[in-house]
All heavy atoms as an XYZ file, in Angstrom:
731
protein
N      45.770    -25.215     18.655
C      47.174    -24.898     18.201
C      47.475    -26.100     17.183
O      47.188    -27.158     17.534
C      48.037    -24.873     19.496
C      49.451    -24.603     19.007
S      50.651    -24.767     20.342
C      50.071    -23.546     21.375
N      48.092    -25.752     16.220
C      48.430    -26.616     15.116
C      49.924    -26.425     14.943
O      50.396    -25.306     14.544
C      47.817    -26.490     13.811
C      46.266    -26.705     13.827
N      45.741    -27.966     13.896
C      45.370    -25.778     13.993
C      44.364    -27.772     14.082
N      44.143    -26.468     14.114
N      50.723    -27.575     15.161
C      52.242    -27.424     14.995
C      52.707    -28.224     13.772
O      52.255    -29.333     13.652
C      52.936    -27.999     16.285
C      52.510    -27.374     17.544
S      53.219    -25.741     17.900
C      54.934    -26.474     18.213
N      53.449    -27.532     12.984
C      54.052    -28.354     11.787
C      55.540    -28.274     11.769
O      56.277    -27.267     12.033
C      53.537    -27.630     10.523
C      51.990    -27.871     10.331
C      51.067    -26.841     10.917
C      51.598    -28.883      9.620
C      49.841    -27.081     10.596
C      50.173    -29.082      9.366
C      49.296    -28.208      9.974
O      47.935    -28.488      9.900
N      56.092    -29.346     11.358
C      57.633    -29.361     11.204
C      57.815    -29.570      9.693
O      57.803    -30.614      9.121
C      58.256    -30.566     12.027
C      59.780    -30.630     11.866
S      60.540    -31.781     12.790
C      59.998    -31.404     14.524
N      58.167    -28.467      9.102
C      58.323    -28.456      7.564
C      59.377    -29.203      7.077
O      59.387    -29.735      6.010
C      58.359    -27.083      6.988
O      59.435    -26.326      7.617
C      56.995    -26.181      7.373
N      60.394    -29.372      7.931
C      61.560    -30.145      7.453
C      61.400    -31.771      7.656
O      62.165    -32.555      7.058
C      62.858    -29.851      8.221
O      62.718    -30.265      9.517
N      60.349    -32.175      8.173
C      60.111    -33.598      8.283
C      59.464    -34.251      7.014
O      58.856    -33.510      6.286
C      58.920    -33.681      9.381
N      59.610    -35.451      6.960
C      59.002    -36.023      5.717
C      57.478    -36.217      5.933
O      57.076    -36.299      7.022
C      59.572    -37.632      5.515
C      61.162    -37.598      5.347
C      61.542    -38.970      5.375
C      61.483    -36.999      4.028
N      56.771    -36.197      4.781
C      55.279    -36.322      4.818
C      54.953    -37.639      5.349
O      55.618    -38.681      5.277
C      54.849    -36.080      3.352
O      53.525    -36.606      3.290
N      53.738    -37.753      5.974
C      53.189    -38.958      6.565
C      53.100    -40.068      5.364
O      53.111    -41.343      5.686
C      51.894    -38.789      7.141
C      51.945    -38.680      8.574
C      50.576    -38.814      9.281
C      50.707    -38.668     10.708
N      49.467    -38.807     11.339
N      52.918    -39.597      4.193
C      52.802    -40.556      3.042
C      54.168    -40.987      2.475
O      54.232    -41.926      1.679
C      51.951    -39.810      1.852
C      50.606    -39.563      2.372
O      50.059    -40.061      3.182
N      50.127    -38.421      1.721
N      55.290    -40.456      2.882
C      56.515    -40.861      2.437
C      57.021    -42.165      3.027
O      56.847    -42.343      4.262
C      57.570    -39.730      2.845
C      58.940    -39.995      2.137
O      59.464    -41.092      2.190
O      59.408    -38.993      1.582
N      57.301    -43.229      2.251
C      57.679    -44.514      2.725
C      58.785    -44.503      3.859
O      58.734    -45.265      4.785
C      58.011    -45.478      1.609
C      56.832    -45.810      0.736
S      55.509    -46.586      1.615
C      56.308    -48.148      2.091
N      59.820    -43.508      3.712
C      60.948    -43.429      4.652
C      60.304    -43.090      6.054
O      61.022    -43.440      7.058
C      61.920    -42.334      4.191
C      62.619    -42.830      2.912
C      63.417    -41.599      2.458
C      63.910    -41.841      1.010
N      64.607    -40.740      0.528
N      59.280    -42.310      6.130
C      58.785    -41.759      7.363
C      57.791    -42.579      8.103
O      57.427    -42.319      9.206
C      58.274    -40.383      7.186
N      57.141    -43.584      7.316
C      55.916    -44.292      7.944
C      56.350    -44.971      9.139
O      55.656    -44.823     10.244
C      55.360    -45.244      6.922
C      54.716    -44.548      5.814
C      54.470    -46.257      7.529
C      54.184    -45.288      4.609
N      57.467    -45.763      9.316
C      57.873    -46.453     10.553
C      57.999    -45.558     11.648
O      57.511    -45.655     12.853
N      58.732    -44.471     11.378
C      58.923    -43.402     12.481
C      57.715    -42.704     12.885
O      57.421    -42.578     14.100
C      59.941    -42.302     12.076
C      60.174    -41.204     12.813
C      60.840    -41.525     14.277
C      61.153    -40.158     12.233
N      56.815    -42.368     11.985
C      55.554    -41.812     12.276
C      54.711    -42.661     13.153
O      54.057    -42.324     14.127
C      54.910    -41.273     11.042
C      53.659    -40.322     11.316
C      54.159    -39.123     11.966
O      55.093    -38.397     11.509
N      53.514    -38.686     13.142
N      54.700    -43.969     12.783
C      53.850    -45.018     13.670
C      54.408    -44.952     15.038
O      53.609    -45.051     15.925
C      53.880    -46.326     12.844
C      53.083    -46.479     11.772
S      53.232    -48.089     10.810
C      52.791    -49.282     12.073
N      55.787    -45.085     15.217
C      56.234    -45.046     16.569
C      55.970    -43.858     17.345
O      55.589    -43.826     18.481
C      57.872    -45.214     16.508
N      56.048    -42.676     16.659
C      55.757    -41.352     17.334
C      54.262    -41.320     17.722
O      53.847    -40.936     18.710
C      56.037    -40.273     16.398
C      57.524    -39.886     16.240
C      57.777    -38.846     15.211
C      58.256    -39.607     17.597
N      53.348    -41.916     16.803
C      51.942    -41.819     17.026
C      51.625    -42.742     18.281
O      50.769    -42.357     19.064
C      51.087    -42.397     15.748
C      51.085    -41.468     14.672
O      51.473    -40.339     14.886
O      50.835    -41.826     13.490
N      52.132    -43.894     18.291
C      52.045    -44.899     19.506
C      52.453    -44.247     20.761
O      51.758    -44.361     21.867
C      52.663    -46.237     19.184
C      52.095    -47.140     18.146
C      52.921    -48.277     17.926
C      50.698    -47.521     18.594
N      53.633    -43.613     20.768
C      54.204    -43.019     21.924
C      53.375    -41.866     22.392
O      52.967    -41.691     23.578
C      55.580    -42.568     21.624
C      56.258    -41.992     22.840
C      56.419    -43.044     23.980
C      57.688    -41.544     22.394
N      52.832    -41.053     21.460
C      52.047    -39.880     21.811
C      50.560    -40.419     22.320
O      50.111    -39.840     23.329
C      51.764    -38.920     20.608
N      50.186    -41.456     21.761
C      48.862    -42.007     22.361
C      48.961    -42.493     23.654
O      48.164    -42.227     24.685
C      48.328    -43.142     21.525
C      47.005    -43.640     21.765
C      46.498    -44.720     20.836
C      45.115    -45.162     21.031
N      44.728    -46.101     20.128
N      50.044    -43.238     24.048
C      50.462    -43.616     25.453
C      50.666    -42.529     26.413
O      50.166    -42.539     27.495
C      51.590    -44.617     25.313
C      51.923    -45.157     26.663
C      53.261    -46.018     26.591
C      53.550    -46.486     27.942
N      54.974    -46.947     27.999
N      51.600    -41.590     25.894
C      51.939    -40.516     26.863
C      50.936    -39.412     26.845
O      51.096    -38.526     27.824
C      53.338    -39.998     26.532
C      54.522    -41.101     26.417
C      54.782    -41.464     27.823
O      54.762    -40.608     28.754
O      55.199    -42.691     28.039
N      50.068    -39.211     25.953
C      49.191    -38.160     25.780
C      49.848    -36.894     25.654
O      49.306    -35.859     26.097
C      48.062    -38.108     27.033
C      47.226    -39.306     27.070
C      46.213    -39.241     28.132
C      45.154    -40.319     28.205
N      45.494    -41.580     27.975
N      51.051    -36.980     25.131
C      51.831    -35.750     24.743
C      52.725    -35.984     23.462
O      52.959    -37.083     23.075
C      52.826    -35.387     25.852
C      52.200    -35.168     27.234
C      52.834    -33.993     27.912
N      52.120    -33.592     29.140
C      51.165    -32.691     29.169
N      50.930    -31.965     28.212
N      50.587    -32.453     30.284
N      53.056    -34.912     22.779
C      53.785    -34.938     21.706
C      55.196    -35.208     22.068
O      55.852    -34.618     22.816
C      53.763    -33.589     20.831
C      54.448    -33.730     19.560
O      53.889    -34.332     18.562
O      55.613    -33.166     19.474
N      55.891    -36.245     21.440
C      57.248    -36.613     21.796
C      58.271    -35.610     21.362
O      59.367    -35.570     21.868
C      57.595    -38.066     21.380
O      57.107    -38.284     20.078
N      57.955    -34.685     20.439
C      58.912    -33.765     19.977
C      58.770    -32.379     20.920
O      59.835    -31.842     21.275
C      58.562    -33.327     18.580
C      58.797    -34.480     17.573
C      59.441    -32.150     17.974
C      58.428    -34.369     16.179
N      57.764    -32.006     21.200
C      57.447    -30.659     21.907
C      57.080    -30.948     23.401
O      57.342    -30.004     24.088
C      56.453    -29.784     21.194
O      55.134    -30.511     21.371
C      56.757    -29.516     19.771
N      56.541    -31.979     23.680
C      56.085    -32.323     25.014
C      54.611    -31.666     25.125
O      54.188    -31.689     26.352
N      54.080    -31.071     24.140
C      52.762    -30.478     24.300
C      51.601    -31.439     24.105
O      51.944    -32.535     23.405
C      52.642    -29.313     23.284
C      53.632    -28.089     23.494
C      53.431    -27.131     22.272
C      53.391    -27.455     24.762
N      50.437    -31.163     24.305
C      49.453    -32.125     24.197
C      48.908    -31.999     22.569
O      48.315    -33.024     22.150
C      48.139    -31.750     24.995
C      48.306    -32.092     26.456
C      47.116    -31.846     27.236
N      47.096    -30.397     27.437
C      46.307    -29.643     28.065
N      45.220    -30.263     28.452
N      46.298    -28.329     28.203
N      49.171    -30.918     22.066
C      48.905    -30.883     20.473
C      50.063    -31.573     19.787
O      51.243    -31.386     20.029
C      49.054    -29.316     20.136
O      48.071    -28.635     20.886
C      48.756    -29.172     18.654
N      49.737    -32.410     18.767
C      50.659    -33.212     17.958
C      51.310    -32.315     16.998
O      50.760    -31.388     16.310
C      49.910    -34.180     17.247
C      49.396    -35.397     18.165
C      50.461    -36.189     18.813
N      51.572    -36.564     18.024
C      51.694    -37.577     17.166
N      50.627    -38.432     17.062
N      52.662    -37.842     16.561
N      52.636    -32.456     16.809
C      53.381    -31.898     15.720
C      53.151    -32.675     14.434
O      53.331    -33.920     14.355
C      54.941    -31.842     16.079
O      55.131    -31.111     17.333
C      55.700    -31.280     14.946
N      52.780    -31.996     13.364
C      52.378    -32.537     12.142
C      53.530    -32.480     11.201
O      54.314    -31.469     11.098
C      51.215    -32.064     11.457
C      50.016    -32.168     12.282
C      49.575    -33.445     12.526
O      49.610    -34.295     11.622
N      49.066    -33.890     13.763
N      53.939    -33.621     10.488
C      55.028    -33.389      9.513
C      54.574    -32.607      8.159
O      53.343    -32.651      7.839
C      55.275    -34.953      9.069
C      54.023    -35.632      9.389
C      53.404    -34.829     10.399
N      55.511    -32.043      7.574
C      55.166    -31.305      6.372
C      54.573    -29.831      6.559
O      54.823    -29.263      7.700
N      53.916    -29.360      5.592
C      53.320    -27.980      5.606
C      51.833    -28.078      5.800
O      51.142    -29.130      5.312
C      53.620    -27.212      4.348
C      55.091    -27.058      4.274
C      55.508    -26.318      3.033
N      56.969    -26.096      2.854
C      57.428    -25.440      1.791
N      56.710    -25.025      0.841
N      58.808    -25.389      1.788
N      51.218    -27.174      6.330
C      49.775    -27.078      6.460
C      49.037    -27.010      5.182
O      49.516    -26.207      4.253
C      49.372    -25.965      7.392
C      50.584    -25.094      7.325
C      51.870    -25.913      6.921
N      47.883    -27.537      4.974
C      46.993    -27.354      3.878
C      46.120    -26.096      4.183
O      45.040    -26.360      4.697
C      46.196    -28.570      3.581
C      47.083    -29.836      3.160
C      46.308    -31.010      2.850
O      45.075    -30.906      2.294
O      46.695    -32.065      3.229
N      46.496    -24.949      3.718
C      45.990    -23.714      4.183
C      44.467    -23.656      3.813
O      43.538    -23.375      4.647
C      46.581    -22.475      3.567
C      47.996    -22.334      4.033
C      49.161    -23.040      3.509
C      48.517    -21.539      5.091
N      50.267    -22.600      4.047
C      49.936    -21.728      5.144
C      47.909    -20.578      5.808
C      50.693    -21.064      6.030
C      48.692    -20.006      6.885
C      50.008    -20.115      6.847
N      44.098    -23.895      2.559
C      42.668    -23.763      2.109
C      41.710    -24.846      2.793
O      40.755    -24.456      3.214
C      42.594    -24.015      0.642
N      42.404    -26.009      3.022
C      41.528    -27.079      3.736
C      41.231    -26.635      5.168
O      40.189    -26.776      5.689
C      42.353    -28.376      3.598
C      41.498    -29.480      4.308
C      42.240    -30.833      4.154
C      41.505    -31.890      4.897
N      42.280    -33.162      4.857
N      42.320    -26.190      5.866
C      42.233    -25.790      7.257
C      41.234    -24.579      7.482
O      40.404    -24.588      8.332
C      43.550    -25.405      7.812
C      44.496    -26.463      8.173
C      43.979    -27.376      9.232
C      44.852    -28.467      9.444
N      44.223    -29.604     10.401
N      41.342    -23.653      6.410
C      40.394    -22.503      6.639
C      38.956    -22.910      6.462
O      37.982    -22.500      7.133
C      40.660    -21.416      5.452
C      42.112    -20.933      5.484
C      39.759    -20.336      5.541
C      42.546    -20.534      6.805
N      38.665    -23.886      5.483
C      37.263    -24.200      5.235
C      36.748    -25.108      6.387
O      35.591    -25.145      6.707
C      37.093    -24.935      4.012
O      37.914    -26.185      4.004
N      37.521    -25.871      7.097
C      37.140    -26.731      8.106
C      36.998    -25.865      9.567
O      36.199    -26.346     10.338
C      38.131    -27.826      8.503
C      38.200    -28.881      7.313
C      39.274    -29.953      7.539
O      40.010    -29.827      8.438
O      39.398    -30.886      6.704
N      37.813    -25.034      9.750
C      37.799    -24.399     11.015
C      37.582    -22.740     10.970
O      38.146    -22.165      9.944
C      39.126    -24.408     11.721
C      39.409    -25.970     12.006
C      40.825    -26.325     12.658
O      41.358    -25.223     13.135
O      41.227    -27.321     12.619
N      36.800    -22.316     11.721
C      36.484    -20.853     11.651
C      36.407    -20.426     13.267
O      35.405    -20.306     13.738
C      35.289    -20.471     11.016
C      35.155    -18.986     10.838
O      36.016    -18.196     11.061
N      33.929    -18.539     10.250
N      37.595    -20.411     13.882
C      37.642    -20.177     15.280
C      38.283    -18.828     15.724
O      38.958    -18.788     16.617
C      38.350    -21.300     15.932
C      37.609    -22.598     15.646
C      38.286    -23.787     16.364
C      37.607    -25.038     16.274
N      38.080    -26.207     16.833
N      38.080    -17.708     14.932
C      38.577    -16.491     15.319
C      39.750    -16.177     14.612
O      40.166    -16.743     13.557
N      40.663    -15.230     15.157
C      41.955    -14.875     14.659
C      42.944    -16.009     14.622
O      43.124    -16.697     15.469
C      42.464    -13.562     15.372
C      41.788    -12.261     15.121
C      42.690    -11.258     15.495
C      42.333     -9.937     14.860
N      42.739     -9.787     13.409
N      43.745    -15.900     13.431
C      44.727    -16.930     13.278
C      46.150    -16.173     13.383
O      46.357    -15.286     12.832
C      44.741    -17.733     12.047
C      45.915    -18.648     11.751
C      43.399    -18.568     11.825
N      47.089    -16.683     14.286
C      48.353    -16.191     14.341
C      49.298    -17.257     13.969
O      49.327    -18.535     14.389
C      48.635    -15.861     15.790
C      47.734    -14.793     16.288
N      47.955    -13.464     16.193
C      46.590    -14.904     16.920
C      46.928    -12.720     16.606
N      46.170    -13.524     17.137
N      50.330    -16.871     12.920
C      51.257    -17.920     12.456
C      52.610    -17.437     12.930
O      52.961    -16.292     12.735
C      51.146    -17.966     10.867
C      52.341    -18.742     10.477
C      49.867    -18.385     10.459
N      53.410    -18.335     13.708
C      54.669    -18.075     14.197
C      55.623    -19.039     13.412
O      55.442    -20.141     13.298
C      54.720    -18.407     15.649
C      53.819    -17.531     16.509
C      52.512    -17.920     16.739
C      54.308    -16.296     17.038
C      51.707    -17.134     17.428
C      53.474    -15.539     17.774
C      52.086    -15.934     17.973
N      56.777    -18.258     12.907
C      57.627    -18.953     11.990
C      59.112    -18.702     12.412
O      59.365    -17.603     12.818
C      57.452    -18.558     10.493
C      58.536    -19.085      9.668
C      58.426    -20.405      9.089
C      59.574    -18.225      9.181
C      59.430    -20.929      8.309
C      60.615    -18.777      8.393
C      60.548    -20.068      8.029
O      61.441    -20.522      7.238
N      59.773    -19.881     12.446
C      61.271    -19.740     12.626
C      61.942    -20.550     11.517
O      61.657    -21.767     11.386
C      61.614    -20.326     13.985
S      63.385    -20.323     14.333
N      62.868    -19.983     10.723
C      63.415    -20.737      9.575
C      64.067    -19.760      8.590
O      64.354    -18.689      8.790
N      64.258    -20.459      7.413
C      64.852    -19.737      6.361
C      64.052    -18.547      5.939
O      62.758    -18.601      5.817
C      65.127    -20.598      5.065
O      63.995    -20.875      4.462
N      64.717    -17.367      5.406
C      64.091    -16.276      4.876
C      63.220    -16.664      3.537
O      62.140    -15.943      3.436
C      65.069    -15.265      4.577
C      66.254    -15.748      5.475
C      66.146    -17.209      5.515
N      63.697    -17.439      2.690
C      62.904    -17.860      1.510
C      61.644    -18.489      1.887
O      60.603    -18.090      1.294
C      63.781    -18.845      0.694
N      61.499    -19.335      2.829
C      60.259    -19.953      3.119
C      59.348    -18.902      3.952
O      58.187    -18.989      3.761
C      60.502    -21.210      4.040
C      59.383    -21.989      4.407
C      58.470    -22.451      3.253
C      59.604    -23.250      5.173
N      60.005    -18.019      4.674
C      59.341    -17.022      5.373
C      58.450    -16.147      4.372
O      57.290    -15.803      4.653
C      60.117    -16.162      6.287
N      59.056    -15.838      3.232
C      58.329    -15.096      2.183
C      57.024    -15.882      1.702
O      56.019    -15.279      1.581
C      59.184    -14.858      1.054
C      60.068    -13.659      1.009
C      60.794    -13.559     -0.267
C      61.664    -12.246     -0.191
N      62.270    -11.960     -1.382
N      57.189    -17.128      1.540
C      56.126    -17.917      1.013
C      55.015    -18.000      2.043
O      53.758    -17.891      1.833
C      56.459    -19.425      0.650
C      57.458    -19.508     -0.519
C      57.956    -20.909     -0.631
C      56.759    -19.112     -1.743
N      55.420    -18.219      3.242
C      54.418    -18.299      4.359
C      53.776    -16.999      4.568
O      52.524    -16.885      4.786
C      55.077    -18.915      5.704
C      55.547    -20.391      5.478
C      54.024    -18.728      6.805
C      56.265    -20.829      6.642
N      54.542    -15.929      4.606
C      53.966    -14.523      4.725
C      52.834    -14.274      3.590
O      51.861    -13.734      3.980
C      55.014    -13.499      4.756
C      54.499    -12.179      5.058
C      55.608    -11.108      5.252
C      55.018     -9.758      5.525
N      56.017     -8.705      5.627
N      53.173    -14.665      2.408
C      52.259    -14.423      1.294
C      50.985    -15.221      1.594
O      49.801    -14.556      1.328
C      52.906    -14.812      0.046
N      51.016    -16.457      2.111
C      49.891    -17.168      2.296
C      49.068    -16.515      3.393
O      47.851    -16.431      3.524
C      50.216    -18.612      2.726
C      50.579    -19.442      1.630
C      49.441    -19.846      0.688
O      48.340    -19.551      0.858
N      49.764    -20.534     -0.374
N      49.819    -16.120      4.468
C      49.086    -15.296      5.596
C      48.341    -14.132      5.175
O      47.346    -13.965      5.645
C      50.144    -14.970      6.719
S      50.781    -16.441      7.632
N      48.904    -13.293      4.319
C      48.218    -12.267      3.711
C      47.179    -12.563      2.978
O      46.099    -11.870      3.113
C      49.398    -11.330      2.919
C      50.382    -10.704      3.767
C      51.525    -10.016      2.915
O      51.531    -10.303      1.682
O      52.308     -9.433      3.620
N      47.175    -13.707      2.212
C      46.092    -14.187      1.394
C      44.801    -14.510      2.234
O      43.673    -14.216      1.939
C      46.556    -15.380      0.564
C      45.372    -15.916     -0.187
C      45.953    -17.144     -0.979
N      44.860    -17.860     -1.563
C      44.851    -19.219     -1.867
N      45.954    -19.805     -1.614
N      43.760    -19.836     -2.337
N      45.042    -15.079      3.401
C      44.045    -15.473      4.369
C      43.767    -14.395      5.533
O      42.978    -14.848      6.404
C      44.183    -16.884      4.832
C      44.151    -17.886      3.759
C      45.413    -18.511      3.257
C      43.051    -18.389      3.271
C      45.243    -19.533      2.348
C      42.806    -19.331      2.313
C      43.952    -20.009      1.838
N      44.405    -13.413      5.560
C      44.387    -12.456      6.609
C      44.748    -12.856      7.958
O      44.111    -12.713      8.975
C      42.901    -11.860      6.555
N      45.761    -13.724      7.958
C      46.341    -14.157      9.239
C      47.434    -13.266      9.650
O      48.073    -12.605      8.978
C      47.050    -15.597      8.931
C      46.216    -16.809      8.651
C      46.666    -17.913      8.185
C      44.775    -16.618      8.757
C      45.940    -19.030      7.760
C      43.879    -17.655      8.452
C      44.472    -18.924      7.923
N      47.801    -13.241     10.900
C      48.805    -12.490     11.509
C      50.085    -13.306     11.407
O      50.075    -14.405     11.786
C      48.543    -12.150     12.934
C      47.307    -11.198     13.151
O      47.253    -10.203     12.513
N      46.429    -11.504     13.993
N      51.140    -12.742     10.819
C      52.374    -13.520     10.604
C      53.576    -12.887     11.507
O      53.623    -11.680     11.523
C      52.779    -13.382      9.237
C      54.172    -13.991      8.913
C      54.257    -15.399      8.833
C      55.289    -13.207      8.741
C      55.565    -16.059      8.534
C      56.578    -13.827      8.441
C      56.570    -15.240      8.286
N      54.212    -13.859     12.198
C      55.266    -13.405     13.137
C      56.538    -14.333     12.786
O      56.417    -15.540     12.793
C      54.985    -13.635     14.734
C      53.652    -12.930     15.011
C      52.472    -13.640     15.010
C      53.698    -11.664     15.421
C      51.220    -13.137     15.300
C      52.548    -11.024     15.820
C      51.316    -11.730     15.669
O      50.087    -11.122     16.163
N      57.638    -13.573     12.592
C      58.792    -14.324     12.264
C      59.886    -14.201     13.351
O      60.235    -13.018     13.691
C      59.343    -13.896     10.883
C      60.729    -14.718     10.447
C      61.149    -14.043      9.141
C      62.377    -14.840      8.724
N      63.467    -14.882      9.670
N      60.378    -15.260     13.748
C      61.659    -15.373     14.667
C      62.971    -15.032     13.954
O      63.182    -15.682     12.966
C      61.651    -16.639     15.412
C      62.690    -16.560     16.360
C      62.349    -16.123     17.848
O      61.141    -16.103     18.128
O      63.210    -15.914     18.558
N      63.697    -14.095     14.346
C      65.072    -13.795     13.769
C      66.077    -14.263     14.699
O      65.989    -13.896     15.851
C      65.209    -12.421     13.424
C      64.259    -11.931     12.267
O      64.247    -12.644     11.199
N      63.445    -10.902     12.439
N      67.082    -14.942     14.223
C      68.301    -15.349     15.050
C      69.531    -14.557     14.569
O      69.740    -14.321     13.428
C      68.566    -16.871     15.072
C      67.470    -17.657     15.649
C      66.358    -18.212     15.050
C      67.480    -17.837     16.994
C      65.501    -18.908     15.633
C      66.504    -18.477     17.748
C      65.441    -19.012     16.974
C-alpha cells in the first residue's frame, strides 16, 4: 500500500525538511506512520506513476481518491493510461 498526501509539501521543499525529518524519526521509533497510524508511510506530494510501474509489478492496482473534482480528473486519466482501477470518494 502506498499512501500520498498531495497537499503536503515535497520532501525537497526547504519548508518541509524539518517537519519531514521529525515525522521520519517518529515513524522509525513508533514503527507506524504518525498521520495515519498505519505501518505504511504517508508520502508527501504525488506519486511518480511511470517510475512506480517500472519498479513494481505486483498484480492489480487500485487507486482510492478523496478531494477536488479537478484533481480527480487528472488522477483518473493517469489510472486509465496504466489500466488501474480508480475509485473516488464523494462527500
